[in-house]
C-alpha positions in Angstrom: -159.5 -9.4 17.3 -155.7 -9.2 17.2 -155.5 -12.9 18.0 -157.8 -13.8 15.1 -155.6 -11.7 12.7 -152.5 -13.5 13.9 -154.1 -16.9 13.4 -155.2 -15.9 9.9 -151.6 -14.7 9.1 -150.1 -18.0 10.3 -152.5 -20.0 8.2 -151.7 -17.9 5.1 -147.9 -18.5 5.8 -148.4 -22.2 6.1 -150.4 -22.3 2.8 -147.6 -20.4 1.0 -144.9 -22.8 2.4 -147.0 -25.8 1.2 -147.5 -24.2 -2.3 -143.7 -23.5 -2.6 -142.9 -27.1 -1.6 -145.3 -28.4 -4.2 -143.7 -26.2 -6.9 -140.2 -27.3 -6.0 -141.3 -31.0 -6.1 -142.9 -30.5 -9.5 -139.7 -28.8 -10.8 -137.6 -31.7 -9.5 -139.8 -34.3 -11.2 -139.7 -32.3 -14.4 -135.9 -32.2 -14.2 -135.8 -35.9 -13.8 -138.0 -36.3 -16.8 -135.6 -34.1 -18.9 -132.5 -36.0 -17.7 -131.0 -33.0 -15.9 -130.4 -34.9 -12.7 -128.8 -37.9 -14.3 -125.3 -39.0 -13.2 -122.6 -36.4 -13.9 -120.3 -37.4 -16.8 -116.7 -36.2 -16.7 -115.8 -34.2 -19.9 -112.6 -35.4 -21.6 -110.9 -35.0 -25.0 -110.2 -38.3 -26.7 -108.0 -39.6 -29.6 -107.9 -42.7 -31.7 -104.7 -44.7 -31.8 -103.0 -44.5 -35.2 -99.8 -45.6 -36.9 -97.1 -43.1 -37.5 -93.4 -42.8 -38.2 -91.3 -42.1 -35.1 -87.7 -40.8 -35.2 -85.1 -40.4 -32.5 -83.1 -37.6 -33.8 -81.0 -34.6 -32.7 -80.2 -31.3 -34.4 -76.8 -29.6 -34.6 -75.4 -26.4 -36.0 -72.7 -26.8 -38.7 -70.5 -24.5 -40.8 -69.6 -24.8 -44.5 -65.9 -25.0 -45.3 -64.1 -25.3 -48.6 -63.2 -28.7 -49.8 -59.6 -27.6 -50.5 -57.6 -24.4 -49.9 -55.1 -23.7 -52.6 -52.3 -21.2 -52.4 -51.1 -20.2 -55.9 -47.4 -19.4 -56.3 -45.6 -17.8 -59.3 -43.2 -20.1 -61.2 -40.5 -17.4 -61.4 -39.3 -14.2 -59.7 -40.4 -10.9 -61.2 -42.8 -8.0 -61.0 -46.6 -8.2 -61.4 -47.6 -6.4 -64.6 -51.3 -7.2 -64.4 -53.8 -9.1 -62.1 -56.9 -10.3 -63.8 -59.0 -11.2 -60.8 -60.1 -9.8 -57.4 -61.1 -11.2 -54.1 -64.5 -12.9 -54.4 -64.2 -13.8 -58.1 -65.1 -17.3 -59.3 -62.4 -18.5 -61.6 -62.3 -21.5 -63.8 -59.4 -24.0 -64.0 -56.8 -22.7 -66.5 -57.8 -19.0 -66.3 -54.9 -16.5 -66.4 -54.8 -14.8 -63.1 -51.7 -12.7 -63.4 -48.8 -11.7 -65.7 -45.3 -11.3 -64.4 -42.4 -9.4 -66.0 -39.2 -11.4 -65.5 -36.9 -8.7 -67.0 -33.5 -8.7 -65.2 -30.7 -6.3 -66.0 -28.6 -7.8 -68.8 -31.2 -10.5 -69.6 -34.5 -10.7 -71.4 -37.1 -13.3 -70.5 -40.6 -14.0 -71.7 -43.3 -12.9 -69.3 -44.7 -15.5 -67.0 -48.4 -16.2 -66.7 -50.0 -17.5 -63.5 -53.0 -19.9 -64.1 -55.7 -21.1 -61.8 -54.9 -24.7 -60.9 -58.6 -25.5 -60.1 -62.0 -23.9 -60.3 -62.9 -21.9 -57.2 -63.2 -18.6 -55.5 -60.3 -16.2 -55.0 -60.5 -15.4 -51.4 -57.2 -13.5 -51.0 -54.9 -11.5 -53.2 -51.5 -11.4 -51.6 -49.7 -9.2 -54.1 -50.9 -6.2 -56.2 -49.8 -5.0 -59.5 -46.2 -3.5 -59.4 -45.2 -5.8 -56.5 -42.2 -8.1 -56.8 -42.9 -11.7 -56.3 -41.0 -15.0 -56.0 -41.9 -18.7 -56.0 -41.6 -18.8 -52.2 -44.6 -16.4 -51.7 -48.2 -17.0 -52.8 -50.0 -14.4 -55.0 -53.5 -15.8 -54.5 -55.5 -18.1 -52.2 -58.3 -20.0 -53.9 -61.1 -22.1 -52.4 -62.1 -25.1 -54.4 -65.9 -25.2 -54.4 -67.1 -28.0 -56.6 -67.6 -29.8 -53.3 -67.8 -28.3 -49.8 -67.4 -29.8 -46.3 -70.0 -29.2 -43.6 -68.5 -29.6 -40.2 -70.3 -29.9 -36.9 -69.8 -31.1 -33.3 -71.5 -34.1 -31.8 -71.3 -34.2 -27.9 -69.7 -37.3 -26.5 -73.1 -38.2 -24.9 -74.7 -38.4 -28.4 -71.9 -40.1 -30.2 -72.5 -43.7 -31.4 -69.8 -45.8 -33.2 -72.0 -46.5 -36.2 -72.8 -42.9 -36.9 -71.4 -43.1 -40.5 -74.4 -45.3 -41.3 -77.0 -43.0 -39.8 -79.4 -40.9 -42.0 -78.6 -37.2 -42.2 -80.8 -34.3 -43.2 -78.8 -31.1 -44.1 -80.4 -27.7 -44.5 -78.7 -24.5 -45.6 -81.2 -21.6 -45.4 -79.1 -19.0 -47.2 -78.8 -21.3 -50.2 -82.4 -22.8 -50.1 -80.7 -26.1 -49.8 -82.0 -29.3 -48.2 -80.9 -32.9 -48.7 -81.6 -36.1 -46.9 -79.3 -38.3 -49.1 -76.1 -37.6 -47.3 -73.7 -39.5 -45.0 -70.9 -38.7 -42.6 -67.7 -38.8 -44.5 -65.1 -38.1 -41.8 -64.9 -38.3 -38.0 -61.9 -36.5 -36.4 -60.2 -39.0 -34.1 -59.7 -36.7 -31.1 -62.3 -35.4 -28.6 -62.3 -31.7 -28.0 -61.3 -31.4 -24.3 -63.3 -28.2 -23.8 -66.6 -29.1 -25.4 -66.3 -32.8 -25.0 -67.4 -33.2 -28.6 -66.3 -35.0 -31.7 -65.9 -33.0 -34.9 -67.8 -34.6 -37.8 -67.6 -33.8 -41.4 -70.0 -34.2 -44.4 -68.8 -33.8 -48.0 -71.4 -32.2 -50.3 -71.5 -31.7 -54.0 -71.8 -28.0 -54.9 -72.1 -27.8 -58.7 -73.9 -24.4 -58.6 -71.5 -22.9 -56.1 -74.4 -21.7 -54.0 -73.0 -23.2 -50.8 -70.6 -20.5 -49.4 -67.8 -21.0 -46.9 -68.8 -19.7 -43.4 -72.5 -20.1 -44.0 -74.7 -21.7 -41.3 -76.1 -25.2 -41.8 -78.6 -27.2 -39.7 -77.8 -30.9 -39.5 -80.4 -33.4 -38.3 -79.0 -36.9 -37.4 -81.6 -39.6 -37.3 -80.2 -42.1 -34.8 -83.2 -44.5 -34.9 -86.6 -44.7 -36.5 -89.8 -46.8 -36.5 -92.0 -46.7 -39.5 -95.8 -47.2 -39.2 -95.5 -47.7 -35.5 -98.6 -47.9 -33.2 -98.0 -44.6 -31.3 -99.6 -42.7 -28.4 -99.3 -39.0 -27.6 -97.3 -38.2 -24.5 -100.2 -36.3 -23.0 -102.2 -39.5 -22.8 -99.7 -41.4 -20.7 -99.5 -41.4 -16.9 -97.5 -43.4 -14.4 -98.8 -45.4 -11.5 -96.6 -47.5 -9.2 -93.7 -47.2 -11.7 -95.6 -48.4 -14.7 -97.0 -46.6 -17.7 -100.8 -46.4 -18.4 -103.4 -44.8 -20.6 -107.2 -44.7 -20.1 -108.9 -46.9 -22.6 -112.5 -45.7 -23.5 -115.1 -48.5 -23.8 -118.8 -47.7 -23.8 -118.3 -44.2 -22.3 -116.3 -45.8 -19.4 -112.5 -45.3 -18.9 -110.4 -48.3 -17.9 -106.8 -48.0 -16.9 -104.6 -49.9 -19.4 -101.0 -50.7 -18.8 -98.7 -50.2 -21.9 -95.1 -50.8 -22.7 -93.3 -48.2 -24.8 -90.3 -48.3 -27.1 -88.8 -45.5 -29.2 -90.0 -42.0 -28.6 -89.7 -38.6 -30.2 -90.7 -35.1 -29.0 -94.4 -35.9 -28.9 -95.1 -39.6 -29.4 -94.2 -42.9 -27.8 -94.0 -46.2 -29.8 -96.4 -48.7 -28.1 -95.0 -52.2 -28.3 -97.6 -53.8 -26.0 -101.0 -52.9 -24.7 -102.8 -51.0 -27.5 -103.9 -51.6 -31.1 -104.6 -49.3 -34.0 -108.1 -47.9 -33.7 -108.3 -48.0 -29.9 -109.9 -44.9 -28.4 -108.1 -43.4 -25.3 -108.2 -40.2 -23.2 -105.9 -37.6 -24.7 -106.6 -34.7 -22.3 -108.1 -35.1 -18.9 -106.2 -38.1 -17.7 -105.8 -36.5 -14.3 -109.5 -35.7 -14.0 -110.7 -39.3 -14.1 -110.1 -42.5 -12.3 -110.5 -46.1 -13.3 -114.1 -47.0 -14.0 -115.4 -43.4 -14.3 -118.1 -42.6 -16.8 -117.0 -39.9 -19.3 -118.4 -37.6 -21.9 -116.3 -37.0 -25.0 -116.4 -33.2 -25.8 -113.9 -33.3 -28.6 -111.7 -35.8 -30.5 -108.3 -34.7 -31.6 -105.5 -36.2 -33.6 -102.5 -34.0 -32.7 -99.8 -34.0 -35.3 -96.0 -33.7 -34.8 
């Protein structure tokens, strides 16, 4: 009796195993019909080659300086009766700044007036009312501000002989000022032995007097540029045996393509050989694929600088 039960249990177990096998086979066949077991496609992010402007440039910090510093002296010895300006005042050329009493015992002279020799800001008053003054001592110091100088340092490694011809972009945040129509006006002839830098100067018109001495300026020097260049993002490029490559996408297959590059900026390389505008390449995932792999594009991006 026990033997018969055991045989029945074994038969039932065999039937269950057969049924499970049939079910798995059916599922596999259904999966093939749905395409679930097709060849695996490597996911990548692609981009289309476009033309863009590429600039080789560098940024420097500059400081605004007055175009001219003028010390104003009295024309005669005497005592200041009245000063008509204070430090920080903007004065026009010809404005009376001070009146001096020239009275000397036994003599009587006409008072002397001190005039502003130029338009600018009074930055220092050297003598107050009641002080005695002479032509050897300045009463005021004035900064001429119709124009200002913006000075900055260029490291020796960045310096190029033709820098006076390079395009400059100057920004002064405190004055809401930005201009790209400026050129280097002066290069100081000596190299600073500590910073190994050349001092460079730009002269800027300042008709509204909103550029103030001591203010910070950002100077961008454009050393070279390529307009409408065929360009590739740096993330797309990889090196193999000392050469530069990208993965060109053709019919969902990636093919390694050698390129030659020229000018570059922070994000893009100019492509001078190997690619054309409109070519589609792998942007992200270049180290996940190899030559000849089939891929699936999950996203297409056009990163901007």
